[in-house]
C-alpha positions in Angstrom: 137.0 90.6 65.5 137.1 87.6 63.4 133.5 86.7 62.5 132.4 83.6 64.6 135.5 82.8 66.5 135.5 80.7 69.8 135.1 83.6 71.9 132.5 85.7 70.2 129.4 86.1 72.1 127.0 84.6 70.2 122.8 85.0 70.9 120.6 82.1 69.4 117.0 83.5 69.9 114.6 80.7 69.9 116.9 78.2 71.2 114.2 75.8 72.5 112.8 75.9 68.9 113.2 73.5 65.7 115.9 75.7 64.3 117.1 77.4 67.5 118.0 74.0 69.1 119.7 72.7 65.9 121.7 75.9 65.8 122.9 75.6 69.6 123.6 71.9 68.5 125.8 72.9 65.8 127.5 75.8 67.5 128.6 73.7 70.5 130.0 70.9 68.2 132.5 73.4 67.1 133.3 74.6 69.9 131.5 77.7 70.6 130.7 78.0 74.5 130.0 81.6 74.9 126.3 81.3 73.8 123.6 83.5 75.0 120.3 81.6 75.5 116.9 83.2 76.8 113.7 81.5 77.6 110.7 83.5 76.9 110.4 83.7 80.5 113.8 85.2 81.1 113.2 87.7 78.1 109.9 88.7 76.4 110.9 89.7 72.6 107.7 91.3 72.3 109.0 94.1 75.1 111.1 96.5 73.4 112.3 98.2 76.7 113.2 94.5 78.1 114.9 93.3 74.7 116.8 96.9 74.5 117.9 96.5 78.1 119.4 92.9 77.5 121.3 93.9 74.4 123.1 96.8 76.0 123.9 94.5 79.2 124.9 91.3 77.3 126.5 92.8 74.3 126.1 89.7 71.9 128.5 90.3 68.9 126.7 87.3 66.7 122.7 87.1 66.6 120.7 84.2 65.2 116.8 85.5 64.8 115.2 82.2 65.2 112.3 83.0 67.4 108.9 83.4 65.7 105.6 82.3 66.6 105.0 79.4 63.8 102.5 77.1 62.9 100.6 75.3 60.3 97.4 75.9 57.9 94.6 75.4 60.7 97.1 77.6 63.6 97.1 80.4 61.0 93.5 80.3 59.8 92.4 80.7 63.7 95.1 83.4 65.1 96.1 85.6 62.0 96.3 88.6 64.3 98.7 86.6 66.6 100.9 85.5 63.9 101.0 89.3 62.2 101.6 91.1 65.2 103.8 89.1 67.6 106.4 88.3 64.7 106.2 92.0 63.7 107.0 92.8 67.3 109.7 90.3 67.9 111.6 91.3 64.6 111.3 94.9 65.2 112.6 94.8 68.8 115.4 92.5 67.8 116.7 94.0 64.9 116.7 97.7 66.5 118.1 96.6 69.4 121.1 94.8 67.7 121.8 97.9 65.4 121.9 99.9 68.3 124.4 97.6 70.4 126.6 97.2 67.5 125.9 93.6 66.8 128.6 92.5 64.4 126.1 90.3 62.3 122.5 89.3 62.7 121.1 86.5 60.3 117.1 86.7 60.3 115.4 83.6 59.6 112.4 84.1 57.2 110.5 81.5 55.2 109.6 80.1 52.0 105.9 81.2 52.3 107.0 84.5 51.8 106.9 84.1 47.9 103.7 84.5 46.0 101.3 81.7 45.8 101.5 81.2 41.8 104.9 82.2 41.2 107.2 80.3 38.6 108.7 77.2 39.8 111.7 76.7 41.1 111.1 79.8 43.2 114.1 82.5 42.6 114.8 85.5 45.5 113.7 87.8 43.0 110.1 86.4 42.9 109.5 88.2 46.3 106.5 90.6 46.0 105.8 89.7 42.5 102.2 88.4 43.3 99.4 87.3 45.8 100.4 85.6 49.0 98.9 82.2 49.9 95.6 83.3 51.8 96.1 80.6 54.3 99.7 81.8 55.9 99.7 85.2 54.5 99.7 86.8 57.9 103.0 84.9 58.7 104.6 85.8 55.4 103.6 89.4 55.6 105.3 89.7 59.0 108.3 87.9 57.4 108.7 90.0 54.5 108.8 93.2 57.1 111.8 91.5 58.8 113.6 91.2 55.6 112.9 94.7 54.8 114.0 95.9 58.2 117.5 94.0 57.4 117.8 95.7 54.3 116.5 98.9 55.4 119.5 98.6 58.0 122.0 97.7 55.7 121.1 100.6 53.4 120.8 103.2 55.9 123.5 102.5 58.5 125.5 99.6 56.9 124.5 97.1 59.2 125.5 93.6 58.1 122.2 92.0 58.5 121.2 89.0 56.1 118.0 87.3 55.5 117.9 83.4 55.1 114.5 81.7 53.4 114.5 78.2 54.1 112.2 75.7 52.9 109.6 73.5 54.6 111.7 72.3 57.7 111.7 68.9 59.9 113.6 66.9 62.2 114.5 66.4 66.5 112.5 68.7 68.4 109.6 69.6 65.8 106.3 70.3 66.9 103.7 67.1 66.7 100.8 69.0 68.1 98.1 68.2 65.5 96.5 71.6 66.1 99.6 73.5 65.6 102.0 71.6 63.7 103.3 71.7 60.1 102.4 68.8 57.5 105.3 66.2 57.9 105.4 66.1 61.8 101.5 66.3 61.8 101.5 63.2 59.4 104.0 61.4 61.0 102.4 61.3 63.9 99.2 60.4 62.2 100.6 57.3 60.6 102.0 56.1 64.2 98.9 56.5 65.9 97.2 54.9 63.2 99.0 51.9 63.1 98.4 51.5 66.8 94.8 51.9 67.0 94.2 50.2 63.4 92.1 53.1 62.0 92.8 54.8 58.7 94.8 57.9 58.3 92.7 61.0 57.7 94.5 63.6 55.7 93.7 67.1 54.2 93.3 68.0 51.0 94.0 65.8 47.4 97.6 65.0 48.4 98.2 66.6 44.7 100.7 69.7 46.0 104.7 69.3 46.2 106.6 70.5 48.8 110.4 70.6 49.6 111.6 69.5 52.7 115.0 70.1 54.3 116.3 68.6 57.5 117.0 71.4 60.3 120.5 70.2 61.1 121.2 71.0 57.4 119.7 74.3 57.9 121.8 74.8 60.9 124.7 74.0 58.9 123.8 76.2 56.0 123.3 79.0 58.5 126.8 79.1 60.3 128.0 78.9 56.7 126.2 81.7 55.4 126.8 83.8 58.6 130.5 83.4 57.7 130.5 83.9 54.1 127.4 85.9 52.9 127.3 89.5 53.1 124.0 90.9 50.8 120.9 92.8 51.2 119.2 90.2 49.1 117.7 87.4 51.0 119.0 83.8 50.3 117.1 80.6 49.8 118.4 77.2 51.8 116.7 74.0 50.4 117.4 70.9 49.0 116.4 71.9 45.2 114.2 68.8 44.7 110.4 68.2 45.9 107.8 65.6 46.8 103.9 65.2 46.6 102.2 65.3 49.7 100.6 61.7 48.6 104.1 60.4 47.9 105.0 61.7 51.3 102.1 59.8 52.8 103.6 56.5 51.1 106.9 57.0 52.7 105.5 57.9 56.0 103.4 54.5 56.1 106.6 52.7 54.9 108.8 54.0 57.8 106.1 53.9 60.4 104.9 50.1 59.5 101.7 51.3 58.9 99.5 49.4 56.2 95.9 50.7 56.6 93.9 52.9 54.5 94.6 56.8 53.8 91.9 58.7 53.6 92.0 62.3 51.6 89.5 64.7 52.6 89.1 67.1 49.4 87.1 69.6 51.2 89.7 70.9 53.0 92.3 73.4 51.5 95.6 71.9 49.8 97.3 75.3 50.3 100.2 76.4 47.7 100.1 73.9 44.8 104.0 73.7 44.6 106.6 75.2 46.7 110.2 74.5 45.3 112.9 76.8 45.9 115.5 77.7 43.6 119.2 77.3 45.6 121.5 78.2 42.9 122.7 81.0 44.8 123.3 79.1 48.0 125.0 76.8 45.6 127.7 79.4 44.5 128.6 79.7 47.9 129.9 76.3 48.2 126.8 74.6 50.3 124.3 71.9 49.6 122.4 69.7 51.8 123.5 66.6 52.7 120.7 64.5 54.6 118.4 62.5 52.3 114.4 62.6 53.2 113.9 59.0 54.0 117.1 59.0 56.2 115.5 62.3 57.9 112.4 61.1 58.4 113.7 57.6 60.1 115.8 59.9 62.4 113.1 62.1 63.2 110.6 59.2 63.9 113.4 57.4 66.1 113.5 61.1 68.2 109.7 61.2 68.4 109.3 57.2 69.6 112.0 58.4 72.2 110.8 61.8 73.6 106.8 62.1 72.4 105.0 59.1 71.4 
């Protein structure tokens, strides 16, 4: 089988989420119409029996594992057991069932939070397990590290072509804007939009000094298809843009995009999280891929989507 041809049976798990929906858009734009998509109601990925039955029946050839329990600092702090156990169960069930069903290739979507809190910048893939994790998301990070190790183990023991992709912070159309569970960029975008309407100040966590890298989800989808076709290595590979921005500067960008002209109040009693998180994307660049969507352009597009769908 020529990998990823128009007749390939492609399974996108998590197709309703930020990444999964972007993958579906990208695959359909290339003419892939044999896409397998299961909602949580159709298939509970935490149920090992149901997952194995689905793989035996449907026989997908290509799998994108983008399903996960995700959330920001507040959600991770409130539900550490859920973040650890649910993600571990999803990964174990899907990866083992994919191997048993003879899947040709699987891409596991990890996260940049797998890396140590205080490792050198920019972060190279070999820094994994080189120090303590960031306490505010360590439960999710441990689960994602386990997923990487599962892919490596199946490649080592069985020769399975399972790869792991580590994206930086993501945003884009279809993002989660719930202030209780969302990540920093969509939460901030919603806060600035609502503050402009109310006339009240924007209140933000921390000092604004941490630096973050942001990747548009459509760029990630493009990178995943590229890597599915050209990358076959047991080492995880970073996907990012190669540059970062301070949270304080991001707030200024949000104010400009939303038209907010009021005050921004920083609550330094709340955690900042990791001081800096910038990925080294040199290994990805060697494969011939680089991000194309600029941060301001991407946020403006995301804001248009928010206004049309959720505001």
